[in-house]
HTML snippet that shows the backbone in 3Dmol.js (N, CA, C, O; Angstrom):
<script src="https://3Dmol.org/build/3Dmol-min.js"></script>
<div id="view" style="width:600px;height:400px;position:relative"></div>
<script>
const pdb = `
ATOM      1  N   MET A   1      -6.374   0.773  -6.737  1.00  0.00           N
ATOM      2  CA  MET A   1      -5.830  -0.130  -5.760  1.00  0.00           C
ATOM      3  C   MET A   1      -5.188   0.665  -4.620  1.00  0.00           C
ATOM      4  O   MET A   1      -5.321   0.306  -3.450  1.00  0.00           O
ATOM      5  N   HIS A   2      -4.498   1.736  -4.973  1.00  0.00           N
ATOM      6  CA  HIS A   2      -3.844   2.572  -3.965  1.00  0.00           C
ATOM      7  C   HIS A   2      -4.873   3.147  -3.000  1.00  0.00           C
ATOM      8  O   HIS A   2      -4.643   3.175  -1.791  1.00  0.00           O
ATOM      9  N   ALA A   3      -5.999   3.603  -3.525  1.00  0.00           N
ATOM     10  CA  ALA A   3      -7.035   4.200  -2.672  1.00  0.00           C
ATOM     11  C   ALA A   3      -7.647   3.161  -1.738  1.00  0.00           C
ATOM     12  O   ALA A   3      -7.943   3.469  -0.584  1.00  0.00           O
ATOM     13  N   ARG A   4      -7.837   1.946  -2.217  1.00  0.00           N
ATOM     14  CA  ARG A   4      -8.400   0.890  -1.365  1.00  0.00           C
ATOM     15  C   ARG A   4      -7.453   0.536  -0.229  1.00  0.00           C
ATOM     16  O   ARG A   4      -7.885   0.363   0.910  1.00  0.00           O
ATOM     17  N   ILE A   5      -6.163   0.428  -0.534  1.00  0.00           N
ATOM     18  CA  ILE A   5      -5.185   0.106   0.507  1.00  0.00           C
ATOM     19  C   ILE A   5      -5.094   1.247   1.511  1.00  0.00           C
ATOM     20  O   ILE A   5      -5.060   1.012   2.719  1.00  0.00           O
ATOM     21  N   ALA A   6      -5.053   2.482   1.019  1.00  0.00           N
ATOM     22  CA  ALA A   6      -4.980   3.641   1.914  1.00  0.00           C
ATOM     23  C   ALA A   6      -6.218   3.729   2.794  1.00  0.00           C
ATOM     24  O   ALA A   6      -6.118   4.085   3.968  1.00  0.00           O
ATOM     25  N   ASP A   7      -7.388   3.408   2.238  1.00  0.00           N
ATOM     26  CA  ASP A   7      -8.614   3.433   3.027  1.00  0.00           C
ATOM     27  C   ASP A   7      -8.569   2.360   4.113  1.00  0.00           C
ATOM     28  O   ASP A   7      -8.974   2.606   5.249  1.00  0.00           O
ATOM     29  N   GLY A   8      -8.083   1.190   3.770  1.00  0.00           N
ATOM     30  CA  GLY A   8      -7.957   0.127   4.766  1.00  0.00           C
ATOM     31  C   GLY A   8      -6.971   0.483   5.861  1.00  0.00           C
ATOM     32  O   GLY A   8      -7.217   0.207   7.035  1.00  0.00           O
ATOM     33  N   LEU A   9      -5.860   1.094   5.487  1.00  0.00           N
ATOM     34  CA  LEU A   9      -4.865   1.478   6.488  1.00  0.00           C
ATOM     35  C   LEU A   9      -5.370   2.599   7.384  1.00  0.00           C
ATOM     36  O   LEU A   9      -5.075   2.614   8.579  1.00  0.00           O
ATOM     37  N   SER A  10      -6.130   3.540   6.821  1.00  0.00           N
ATOM     38  CA  SER A  10      -6.630   4.638   7.649  1.00  0.00           C
ATOM     39  C   SER A  10      -7.702   4.153   8.615  1.00  0.00           C
ATOM     40  O   SER A  10      -7.883   4.743   9.681  1.00  0.00           O
ATOM     41  N   ASP A  11      -8.415   3.090   8.260  1.00  0.00           N
ATOM     42  CA  ASP A  11      -9.429   2.543   9.165  1.00  0.00           C
ATOM     43  C   ASP A  11      -8.816   1.804  10.343  1.00  0.00           C
ATOM     44  O   ASP A  11      -9.499   1.585  11.344  1.00  0.00           O
ATOM     45  N   LEU A  12      -7.552   1.413  10.257  1.00  0.00           N
ATOM     46  CA  LEU A  12      -6.911   0.724  11.378  1.00  0.00           C
ATOM     47  C   LEU A  12      -6.837   1.620  12.610  1.00  0.00           C
ATOM     48  O   LEU A  12      -7.070   1.167  13.731  1.00  0.00           O
ATOM     49  N   ARG A  13      -6.516   2.878  12.397  1.00  0.00           N
ATOM     50  CA  ARG A  13      -6.350   3.796  13.519  1.00  0.00           C
ATOM     51  C   ARG A  13      -7.683   4.392  13.959  1.00  0.00           C
ATOM     52  O   ARG A  13      -7.967   4.450  15.156  1.00  0.00           O
ATOM     53  N   ASP A  14      -8.507   4.836  13.005  1.00  0.00           N
ATOM     54  CA  ASP A  14      -9.761   5.500  13.335  1.00  0.00           C
ATOM     55  C   ASP A  14     -10.857   5.015  12.391  1.00  0.00           C
ATOM     56  O   ASP A  14     -11.017   5.575  11.306  1.00  0.00           O
ATOM     57  N   PRO A  15     -11.620   3.983  12.778  1.00  0.00           N
ATOM     58  CA  PRO A  15     -12.615   3.418  11.866  1.00  0.00           C
ATOM     59  C   PRO A  15     -13.726   4.390  11.483  1.00  0.00           C
ATOM     60  O   PRO A  15     -14.364   4.208  10.446  1.00  0.00           O
ATOM     61  N   LYS A  16     -13.972   5.424  12.299  1.00  0.00           N
ATOM     62  CA  LYS A  16     -15.040   6.377  12.009  1.00  0.00           C
ATOM     63  C   LYS A  16     -14.529   7.607  11.267  1.00  0.00           C
ATOM     64  O   LYS A  16     -15.323   8.475  10.903  1.00  0.00           O
ATOM     65  N   GLY A  17     -13.249   7.698  11.040  1.00  0.00           N
ATOM     66  CA  GLY A  17     -12.675   8.853  10.361  1.00  0.00           C
ATOM     67  C   GLY A  17     -12.967   8.838   8.872  1.00  0.00           C
ATOM     68  O   GLY A  17     -13.284   7.799   8.293  1.00  0.00           O
ATOM     69  N   THR A  18     -12.856  10.002   8.268  1.00  0.00           N
ATOM     70  CA  THR A  18     -13.059  10.107   6.826  1.00  0.00           C
ATOM     71  C   THR A  18     -11.786  10.628   6.179  1.00  0.00           C
ATOM     72  O   THR A  18     -10.977  11.295   6.824  1.00  0.00           O
ATOM     73  N   GLY A  19     -11.621  10.324   4.920  1.00  0.00           N
ATOM     74  CA  GLY A  19     -10.439  10.779   4.206  1.00  0.00           C
ATOM     75  C   GLY A  19      -9.271   9.840   4.402  1.00  0.00           C
ATOM     76  O   GLY A  19      -9.356   8.850   5.129  1.00  0.00           O
ATOM     77  N   HIS A  20      -8.189  10.169   3.741  1.00  0.00           N
ATOM     78  CA  HIS A  20      -6.975   9.354   3.821  1.00  0.00           C
ATOM     79  C   HIS A  20      -5.857  10.201   4.413  1.00  0.00           C
ATOM     80  O   HIS A  20      -5.376  11.132   3.766  1.00  0.00           O
ATOM     81  N   PRO A  21      -5.439   9.889   5.635  1.00  0.00           N
ATOM     82  CA  PRO A  21      -4.294  10.605   6.200  1.00  0.00           C
ATOM     83  C   PRO A  21      -3.028  10.348   5.382  1.00  0.00           C
ATOM     84  O   PRO A  21      -2.934   9.365   4.648  1.00  0.00           O
ATOM     85  N   PHE A  22      -2.079  11.232   5.523  1.00  0.00           N
ATOM     86  CA  PHE A  22      -0.830  11.123   4.767  1.00  0.00           C
ATOM     87  C   PHE A  22      -0.124   9.810   5.042  1.00  0.00           C
ATOM     88  O   PHE A  22       0.415   9.199   4.119  1.00  0.00           O
ATOM     89  N   TRP A  23      -0.112   9.355   6.303  1.00  0.00           N
ATOM     90  CA  TRP A  23       0.601   8.119   6.628  1.00  0.00           C
ATOM     91  C   TRP A  23      -0.048   6.918   5.962  1.00  0.00           C
ATOM     92  O   TRP A  23       0.645   5.964   5.608  1.00  0.00           O
ATOM     93  N   ALA A  24      -1.371   6.944   5.784  1.00  0.00           N
ATOM     94  CA  ALA A  24      -2.041   5.829   5.122  1.00  0.00           C
ATOM     95  C   ALA A  24      -1.707   5.808   3.637  1.00  0.00           C
ATOM     96  O   ALA A  24      -1.528   4.739   3.054  1.00  0.00           O
ATOM     97  N   SER A  25      -1.623   6.977   3.027  1.00  0.00           N
ATOM     98  CA  SER A  25      -1.265   7.058   1.614  1.00  0.00           C
ATOM     99  C   SER A  25       0.188   6.625   1.402  1.00  0.00           C
ATOM    100  O   SER A  25       0.500   5.917   0.444  1.00  0.00           O
ATOM    101  N   ALA A  26       1.065   7.054   2.299  1.00  0.00           N
ATOM    102  CA  ALA A  26       2.467   6.654   2.195  1.00  0.00           C
ATOM    103  C   ALA A  26       2.620   5.152   2.414  1.00  0.00           C
ATOM    104  O   ALA A  26       3.427   4.507   1.743  1.00  0.00           O
ATOM    105  N   GLY A  27       1.859   4.597   3.339  1.00  0.00           N
ATOM    106  CA  GLY A  27       1.911   3.156   3.580  1.00  0.00           C
ATOM    107  C   GLY A  27       1.418   2.362   2.380  1.00  0.00           C
ATOM    108  O   GLY A  27       1.983   1.320   2.046  1.00  0.00           O
ATOM    109  N   ALA A  28       0.370   2.847   1.734  1.00  0.00           N
ATOM    110  CA  ALA A  28      -0.150   2.171   0.544  1.00  0.00           C
ATOM    111  C   ALA A  28       0.870   2.209  -0.586  1.00  0.00           C
ATOM    112  O   ALA A  28       1.046   1.225  -1.305  1.00  0.00           O
ATOM    113  N   THR A  29       1.536   3.339  -0.740  1.00  0.00           N
ATOM    114  CA  THR A  29       2.569   3.449  -1.761  1.00  0.00           C
ATOM    115  C   THR A  29       3.718   2.497  -1.469  1.00  0.00           C
ATOM    116  O   THR A  29       4.262   1.875  -2.382  1.00  0.00           O
ATOM    117  N   LEU A  30       4.085   2.384  -0.209  1.00  0.00           N
ATOM    118  CA  LEU A  30       5.156   1.471   0.188  1.00  0.00           C
ATOM    119  C   LEU A  30       4.774   0.015  -0.062  1.00  0.00           C
ATOM    120  O   LEU A  30       5.603  -0.773  -0.516  1.00  0.00           O
ATOM    121  N   VAL A  31       3.530  -0.347   0.232  1.00  0.00           N
ATOM    122  CA  VAL A  31       3.070  -1.715   0.000  1.00  0.00           C
ATOM    123  C   VAL A  31       3.086  -2.041  -1.489  1.00  0.00           C
ATOM    124  O   VAL A  31       3.568  -3.101  -1.888  1.00  0.00           O
ATOM    125  N   LEU A  32       2.563  -1.136  -2.311  1.00  0.00           N
ATOM    126  CA  LEU A  32       2.533  -1.379  -3.756  1.00  0.00           C
ATOM    127  C   LEU A  32       3.945  -1.423  -4.350  1.00  0.00           C
ATOM    128  O   LEU A  32       4.233  -2.245  -5.220  1.00  0.00           O
ATOM    129  N   GLY A  33       4.813  -0.540  -3.876  1.00  0.00           N
ATOM    130  CA  GLY A  33       6.194  -0.529  -4.370  1.00  0.00           C
ATOM    131  C   GLY A  33       6.950  -1.786  -3.991  1.00  0.00           C
ATOM    132  O   GLY A  33       7.704  -2.323  -4.802  1.00  0.00           O
ATOM    133  N   SER A  34       6.760  -2.262  -2.773  1.00  0.00           N
ATOM    134  CA  SER A  34       7.468  -3.478  -2.363  1.00  0.00           C
ATOM    135  C   SER A  34       6.921  -4.703  -3.088  1.00  0.00           C
ATOM    136  O   SER A  34       7.676  -5.625  -3.397  1.00  0.00           O
ATOM    137  N   ALA A  35       5.626  -4.725  -3.362  1.00  0.00           N
ATOM    138  CA  ALA A  35       5.063  -5.843  -4.125  1.00  0.00           C
ATOM    139  C   ALA A  35       5.606  -5.848  -5.548  1.00  0.00           C
ATOM    140  O   ALA A  35       5.922  -6.908  -6.091  1.00  0.00           O
ATOM    141  N   ALA A  36       5.716  -4.670  -6.154  1.00  0.00           N
ATOM    142  CA  ALA A  36       6.262  -4.579  -7.506  1.00  0.00           C
ATOM    143  C   ALA A  36       7.735  -4.995  -7.525  1.00  0.00           C
ATOM    144  O   ALA A  36       8.170  -5.681  -8.450  1.00  0.00           O
ATOM    145  N   ALA A  37       8.502  -4.588  -6.517  1.00  0.00           N
ATOM    146  CA  ALA A  37       9.910  -4.969  -6.444  1.00  0.00           C
ATOM    147  C   ALA A  37      10.064  -6.475  -6.252  1.00  0.00           C
ATOM    148  O   ALA A  37      10.976  -7.083  -6.814  1.00  0.00           O
ATOM    149  N   LEU A  38       9.181  -7.077  -5.465  1.00  0.00           N
ATOM    150  CA  LEU A  38       9.224  -8.515  -5.263  1.00  0.00           C
ATOM    151  C   LEU A  38       8.932  -9.270  -6.558  1.00  0.00           C
ATOM    152  O   LEU A  38       9.616 -10.241  -6.883  1.00  0.00           O
ATOM    153  N   VAL A  39       7.926  -8.827  -7.286  1.00  0.00           N
ATOM    154  CA  VAL A  39       7.587  -9.469  -8.553  1.00  0.00           C
ATOM    155  C   VAL A  39       8.742  -9.304  -9.553  1.00  0.00           C
ATOM    156  O   VAL A  39       9.100 -10.248 -10.258  1.00  0.00           O
ATOM    157  N   LEU A  40       9.311  -8.113  -9.605  1.00  0.00           N
ATOM    158  CA  LEU A  40      10.436  -7.882 -10.515  1.00  0.00           C
ATOM    159  C   LEU A  40      11.638  -8.743 -10.134  1.00  0.00           C
ATOM    160  O   LEU A  40      12.324  -9.266 -11.011  1.00  0.00           O
ATOM    161  N   GLY A  41      11.897  -8.893  -8.850  1.00  0.00           N
ATOM    162  CA  GLY A  41      13.006  -9.737  -8.395  1.00  0.00           C
ATOM    163  C   GLY A  41      12.798 -11.193  -8.721  1.00  0.00           C
ATOM    164  O   GLY A  41      13.737 -11.882  -9.121  1.00  0.00           O
ATOM    165  N   VAL A  42      11.578 -11.674  -8.556  1.00  0.00           N
ATOM    166  CA  VAL A  42      11.287 -13.077  -8.897  1.00  0.00           C
ATOM    167  C   VAL A  42      11.414 -13.315 -10.396  1.00  0.00           C
ATOM    168  O   VAL A  42      11.961 -14.327 -10.832  1.00  0.00           O
ATOM    169  N   LEU A  43      10.905 -12.377 -11.170  1.00  0.00           N
ATOM    170  CA  LEU A  43      11.000 -12.530 -12.628  1.00  0.00           C
ATOM    171  C   LEU A  43      12.442 -12.483 -13.114  1.00  0.00           C
ATOM    172  O   LEU A  43      12.827 -13.262 -13.986  1.00  0.00           O
ATOM    173  N   SER A  44      13.238 -11.582 -12.562  1.00  0.00           N
ATOM    174  CA  SER A  44      14.632 -11.502 -12.998  1.00  0.00           C
ATOM    175  C   SER A  44      15.433 -12.719 -12.540  1.00  0.00           C
ATOM    176  O   SER A  44      16.367 -13.143 -13.221  1.00  0.00           O
ATOM    177  N   ALA A  45      15.067 -13.279 -11.390  1.00  0.00           N
ATOM    178  CA  ALA A  45      15.758 -14.506 -10.941  1.00  0.00           C
ATOM    179  C   ALA A  45      15.373 -15.706 -11.794  1.00  0.00           C
ATOM    180  O   ALA A  45      16.179 -16.616 -11.988  1.00  0.00           O
ATOM    181  N   ALA A  46      14.161 -15.711 -12.298  1.00  0.00           N
ATOM    182  CA  ALA A  46      13.695 -16.826 -13.131  1.00  0.00           C
ATOM    183  C   ALA A  46      14.348 -16.794 -14.498  1.00  0.00           C
ATOM    184  O   ALA A  46      14.520 -17.835 -15.132  1.00  0.00           O
ATOM    185  N   LEU A  47      14.707 -15.619 -14.950  1.00  0.00           N
ATOM    186  CA  LEU A  47      15.342 -15.504 -16.265  1.00  0.00           C
ATOM    187  C   LEU A  47      16.817 -15.670 -16.100  1.00  0.00           C
ATOM    188  O   LEU A  47      17.558 -15.609 -17.081  1.00  0.00           O
TER     189      LEU A  47
END
`;
const viewer = $3Dmol.createViewer("view");
viewer.addModel(pdb, "pdb");
viewer.setStyle({}, {cartoon: {color: "spectrum"}});
viewer.zoomTo();
viewer.render();
</script>
């Protein structure tokens, strides 16, 4: 999932580029981390 998000983010800036720039990998990690924190927050609020 991380690789797919990073690939999508790297295509935003340069659609013909190859590889995953550092900023795209960091952005993917941030997206996944915030989604996990949101799910954890909702679950803890429900309990």
